[in-house]
N, CA, C and O atoms as a GROMACS GRO file, in nm:
protein
  268
    1MET      N    1   9.487   9.304   9.247
    1MET     CA    2   9.420   9.302   9.373
    1MET      C    3   9.292   9.403   9.357
    1MET      O    4   9.301   9.519   9.317
    2LYS      N    5   9.174   9.336   9.396
    2LYS     CA    6   9.064   9.432   9.381
    2LYS      C    7   9.067   9.526   9.506
    2LYS      O    8   9.103   9.490   9.618
    3ASN      N    9   9.016   9.668   9.465
    3ASN     CA   10   9.018   9.774   9.550
    3ASN      C   11   8.923   9.870   9.517
    3ASN      O   12   8.868   9.872   9.407
    4LYS      N   13   8.899   9.959   9.618
    4LYS     CA   14   8.778  10.070   9.620
    4LYS      C   15   8.847  10.197   9.581
    4LYS      O   16   8.797  10.297   9.633
    5VAL      N   17   8.954  10.218   9.500
    5VAL     CA   18   9.023  10.352   9.474
    5VAL      C   19   8.933  10.431   9.400
    5VAL      O   20   8.902  10.544   9.440
    6ARG      N   21   8.881  10.378   9.285
    6ARG     CA   22   8.815  10.449   9.193
    6ARG      C   23   8.673  10.513   9.282
    6ARG      O   24   8.640  10.631   9.287
    7GLU      N   25   8.618  10.418   9.335
    7GLU     CA   26   8.496  10.455   9.414
    7GLU      C   27   8.497  10.550   9.508
    7GLU      O   28   8.403  10.630   9.519
    8LEU      N   29   8.600  10.551   9.586
    8LEU     CA   30   8.643  10.660   9.684
    8LEU      C   31   8.699  10.793   9.628
    8LEU      O   32   8.681  10.901   9.684
    9ARG      N   33   8.763  10.778   9.522
    9ARG     CA   34   8.809  10.896   9.453
    9ARG      C   35   8.693  10.979   9.414
    9ARG      O   36   8.682  11.095   9.451
   10LYS      N   37   8.602  10.917   9.335
   10LYS     CA   38   8.484  10.973   9.287
   10LYS      C   39   8.414  11.057   9.404
   10LYS      O   40   8.380  11.176   9.399
   11ARG      N   41   8.400  10.970   9.506
   11ARG     CA   42   8.309  10.989   9.610
   11ARG      C   43   8.347  11.118   9.675
   11ARG      O   44   8.262  11.190   9.728
   12HIS      N   45   8.490  11.151   9.672
   12HIS     CA   46   8.556  11.248   9.733
   12HIS      C   47   8.579  11.378   9.614
   12HIS      O   48   8.642  11.481   9.638
   13GLU      N   49   8.522  11.352   9.504
   13GLU     CA   50   8.528  11.440   9.388
   13GLU      C   51   8.669  11.484   9.349
   13GLU      O   52   8.708  11.601   9.341
   14LEU      N   53   8.736  11.379   9.326
   14LEU     CA   54   8.892  11.382   9.274
   14LEU      C   55   8.897  11.338   9.138
   14LEU      O   56   8.835  11.238   9.103
   15THR      N   57   8.971  11.412   9.054
   15THR     CA   58   9.023  11.362   8.921
   15THR      C   59   9.136  11.266   8.954
   15THR      O   60   9.198  11.278   9.060
   16GLN      N   61   9.162  11.181   8.875
   16GLN     CA   62   9.282  11.094   8.880
   16GLN      C   63   9.421  11.185   8.908
   16GLN      O   64   9.509  11.155   8.988
   17HIS      N   65   9.418  11.293   8.831
   17HIS     CA   66   9.535  11.384   8.830
   17HIS      C   67   9.539  11.440   8.961
   17HIS      O   68   9.649  11.458   9.014
   18GLU      N   69   9.415  11.475   9.029
   18GLU     CA   70   9.439  11.552   9.148
   18GLU      C   71   9.476  11.437   9.265
   18GLU      O   72   9.546  11.470   9.361
   19LEU      N   73   9.432  11.320   9.253
   19LEU     CA   74   9.476  11.224   9.364
   19LEU      C   75   9.616  11.188   9.361
   19LEU      O   76   9.688  11.180   9.461
   20ALA      N   77   9.658  11.165   9.222
   20ALA     CA   78   9.810  11.118   9.205
   20ALA      C   79   9.906  11.258   9.280
   20ALA      O   80  10.004  11.246   9.353
   21GLU      N   81   9.849  11.371   9.241
   21GLU     CA   82   9.925  11.467   9.310
   21GLU      C   83   9.911  11.490   9.462
   21GLU      O   84  10.002  11.553   9.516
   22LEU      N   85   9.811  11.447   9.539
   22LEU     CA   86   9.788  11.454   9.671
   22LEU      C   87   9.876  11.343   9.716
   22LEU      O   88   9.930  11.358   9.826
   23ILE      N   89   9.897  11.254   9.662
   23ILE     CA   90   9.978  11.122   9.718
   23ILE      C   91  10.103  11.094   9.657
   23ILE      O   92  10.168  10.993   9.685
   24GLY      N   93  10.151  11.202   9.551
   24GLY     CA   94  10.301  11.195   9.488
   24GLY      C   95  10.328  11.090   9.416
   24GLY      O   96  10.434  11.032   9.441
   25ILE      N   97  10.231  11.033   9.298
   25ILE     CA   98  10.239  10.940   9.211
   25ILE      C   99  10.182  10.988   9.074
   25ILE      O  100  10.120  11.094   9.063
   26SER      N  101  10.205  10.911   8.981
   26SER     CA  102  10.158  10.971   8.848
   26SER      C  103  10.008  10.922   8.818
   26SER      O  104   9.959  10.818   8.863
   27ARG      N  105   9.939  11.021   8.728
   27ARG     CA  106   9.810  10.989   8.708
   27ARG      C  107   9.797  10.864   8.650
   27ARG      O  108   9.700  10.794   8.681
   28GLN      N  109   9.887  10.824   8.564
   28GLN     CA  110   9.898  10.683   8.476
   28GLN      C  111   9.892  10.557   8.594
   28GLN      O  112   9.817  10.460   8.588
   29ALA      N  113   9.990  10.585   8.704
   29ALA     CA  114   9.987  10.472   8.835
   29ALA      C  115   9.829  10.475   8.883
   29ALA      O  116   9.766  10.370   8.898
   30ILE      N  117   9.776  10.594   8.903
   30ILE     CA  118   9.625  10.582   8.955
   30ILE      C  119   9.541  10.502   8.872
   30ILE      O  120   9.457  10.422   8.915
   31ASN      N  121   9.566  10.525   8.750
   31ASN     CA  122   9.456  10.465   8.634
   31ASN      C  123   9.494  10.324   8.628
   31ASN      O  124   9.409  10.236   8.612
   32ALA      N  125   9.623  10.297   8.642
   32ALA     CA  126   9.650  10.128   8.656
   32ALA      C  127   9.604  10.077   8.778
   32ALA      O  128   9.556   9.963   8.779
   33ILE      N  129   9.611  10.151   8.890
   33ILE     CA  130   9.549  10.097   9.032
   33ILE      C  131   9.422  10.078   9.001
   33ILE      O  132   9.378   9.964   9.020
   34GLU      N  133   9.339  10.173   8.951
   34GLU     CA  134   9.185  10.154   8.948
   34GLU      C  135   9.157  10.043   8.871
   34GLU      O  136   9.061   9.973   8.904
   35LYS      N  137   9.242  10.007   8.745
   35LYS     CA  138   9.200   9.915   8.672
   35LYS      C  139   9.247   9.768   8.702
   35LYS      O  140   9.231   9.668   8.631
   36GLU      N  141   9.309   9.782   8.826
   36GLU     CA  142   9.358   9.641   8.894
   36GLU      C  143   9.475   9.590   8.792
   36GLU      O  144   9.483   9.469   8.771
   37LYS      N  145   9.548   9.663   8.740
   37LYS     CA  146   9.657   9.639   8.637
   37LYS      C  147   9.772   9.636   8.720
   37LYS      O  148   9.870   9.568   8.691
   38PHE      N  149   9.764   9.718   8.840
   38PHE     CA  150   9.897   9.740   8.914
   38PHE      C  151   9.860   9.738   9.056
   38PHE      O  152   9.760   9.796   9.097
   39ASP      N  153   9.951   9.664   9.140
   39ASP     CA  154   9.910   9.691   9.293
   39ASP      C  155  10.030   9.805   9.333
   39ASP      O  156  10.145   9.811   9.289
   40PRO      N  157   9.974   9.880   9.417
   40PRO     CA  158  10.057  10.003   9.475
   40PRO      C  159  10.181   9.943   9.558
   40PRO      O  160  10.184   9.824   9.590
   41SER      N  161  10.278  10.030   9.586
   41SER     CA  162  10.362   9.978   9.673
   41SER      C  163  10.307  10.010   9.794
   41SER      O  164  10.198  10.066   9.792
   42LEU      N  165  10.373   9.980   9.926
   42LEU     CA  166  10.308   9.981  10.061
   42LEU      C  167  10.316  10.126  10.100
   42LEU      O  168  10.224  10.165  10.173
   43PRO      N  169  10.408  10.215  10.066
   43PRO     CA  170  10.396  10.355  10.102
   43PRO      C  171  10.286  10.420  10.039
   43PRO      O  172  10.221  10.503  10.104
   44THR      N  173  10.253  10.389   9.900
   44THR     CA  174  10.129  10.433   9.844
   44THR      C  175  10.015  10.393   9.886
   44THR      O  176   9.920  10.471   9.892
   45ALA      N  177  10.005  10.256   9.924
   45ALA     CA  178   9.882  10.213   9.990
   45ALA      C  179   9.848  10.294  10.116
   45ALA      O  180   9.740  10.349  10.136
   46PHE      N  181   9.958  10.296  10.205
   46PHE     CA  182   9.929  10.372  10.329
   46PHE      C  183   9.889  10.526  10.282
   46PHE      O  184   9.803  10.581  10.350
   47LYS      N  185   9.935  10.587  10.190
   47LYS     CA  186   9.877  10.738  10.165
   47LYS      C  187   9.741  10.714  10.127
   47LYS      O  188   9.660  10.772  10.199
   48LEU      N  189   9.695  10.647  10.036
   48LEU     CA  190   9.587  10.624   9.998
   48LEU      C  191   9.488  10.594  10.123
   48LEU      O  192   9.385  10.658  10.138
   49SER      N  193   9.528  10.493  10.211
   49SER     CA  194   9.426  10.458  10.316
   49SER      C  195   9.416  10.594  10.413
   49SER      O  196   9.319  10.628  10.481
   50GLU      N  197   9.533  10.655  10.398
   50GLU     CA  198   9.528  10.786  10.511
   50GLU      C  199   9.438  10.886  10.458
   50GLU      O  200   9.351  10.938  10.528
   51LEU      N  201   9.457  10.917  10.326
   51LEU     CA  202   9.380  11.006  10.260
   51LEU      C  203   9.235  11.000  10.265
   51LEU      O  204   9.168  11.100  10.286
   52PHE      N  205   9.177  10.866  10.242
   52PHE     CA  206   9.058  10.845  10.266
   52PHE      C  207   9.014  10.779  10.381
   52PHE      O  208   8.910  10.714  10.382
   53LYS      N  209   9.092  10.794  10.485
   53LYS     CA  210   9.045  10.754  10.611
   53LYS      C  211   8.978  10.628  10.642
   53LYS      O  212   8.898  10.613  10.735
   54ILE      N  213   9.020  10.525  10.551
   54ILE     CA  214   8.992  10.386  10.587
   54ILE      C  215   9.103  10.313  10.600
   54ILE      O  216   9.210  10.356  10.555
   55SER      N  217   9.092  10.185  10.667
   55SER     CA  218   9.210  10.083  10.660
   55SER      C  219   9.246  10.039  10.525
   55SER      O  220   9.170  10.036  10.427
   56ILE      N  221   9.390  10.000  10.530
   56ILE     CA  222   9.443   9.946  10.398
   56ILE      C  223   9.348   9.818  10.370
   56ILE      O  224   9.314   9.801  10.253
   57GLU      N  225   9.302   9.725  10.470
   57GLU     CA  226   9.233   9.610  10.446
   57GLU      C  227   9.089   9.641  10.381
   57GLU      O  228   9.029   9.562  10.309
   58GLU      N  229   9.046   9.765  10.419
   58GLU     CA  230   8.923   9.815  10.364
   58GLU      C  231   8.929   9.861  10.237
   58GLU      O  232   8.826   9.854  10.172
   59LEU      N  233   9.047   9.915  10.177
   59LEU     CA  234   9.077   9.982  10.083
   59LEU      C  235   9.094   9.854   9.953
   59LEU      O  236   9.024   9.848   9.852
   60PHE      N  237   9.193   9.772   9.987
   60PHE     CA  238   9.239   9.677   9.904
   60PHE      C  239   9.193   9.531   9.932
   60PHE      O  240   9.229   9.477  10.036
   61ILE      N  241   9.115   9.467   9.844
   61ILE     CA  242   9.054   9.339   9.905
   61ILE      C  243   9.154   9.216   9.853
   61ILE      O  244   9.169   9.188   9.734
   62PHE      N  245   9.211   9.158   9.952
   62PHE     CA  246   9.314   9.061   9.923
   62PHE      C  247   9.247   8.917   9.922
   62PHE      O  248   9.169   8.887  10.012
   63LYS      N  249   9.275   8.832   9.827
   63LYS     CA  250   9.226   8.720   9.816
   63LYS      C  251   9.338   8.604   9.844
   63LYS      O  252   9.426   8.582   9.760
   64SER      N  253   9.331   8.535   9.958
   64SER     CA  254   9.427   8.457  10.000
   64SER      C  255   9.443   8.333   9.910
   64SER      O  256   9.346   8.292   9.846
   65LEU      N  257   9.560   8.275   9.903
   65LEU     CA  258   9.569   8.162   9.823
   65LEU      C  259   9.501   8.039   9.883
   65LEU      O  260   9.486   7.941   9.810
   66TYR      N  261   9.454   8.036  10.023
   66TYR     CA  262   9.427   7.951  10.100
   66TYR      C  263   9.279   7.924  10.152
   66TYR      O  264   9.237   7.847  10.237
   67TYR      N  265   9.216   8.017  10.070
   67TYR     CA  266   9.065   8.015  10.091
   67TYR      C  267   8.995   7.961   9.964
   67TYR      O  268   8.872   7.951   9.960
   0.00000   0.00000   0.00000
């Protein structure tokens, strides 16, 4: 799933390690999310959207199978 995690992390001047620590996941998970190789769990998505103060829909771009 496409996302804006890398862009927002850099805008907030955070390293992958710092972001991971803030939301309680591994740096490797942040890397995989940023590279769109892994979709985060719902709790992780909520933590990211809360941290960056944007909605989950703004953070993650979902492409419907019906469009």
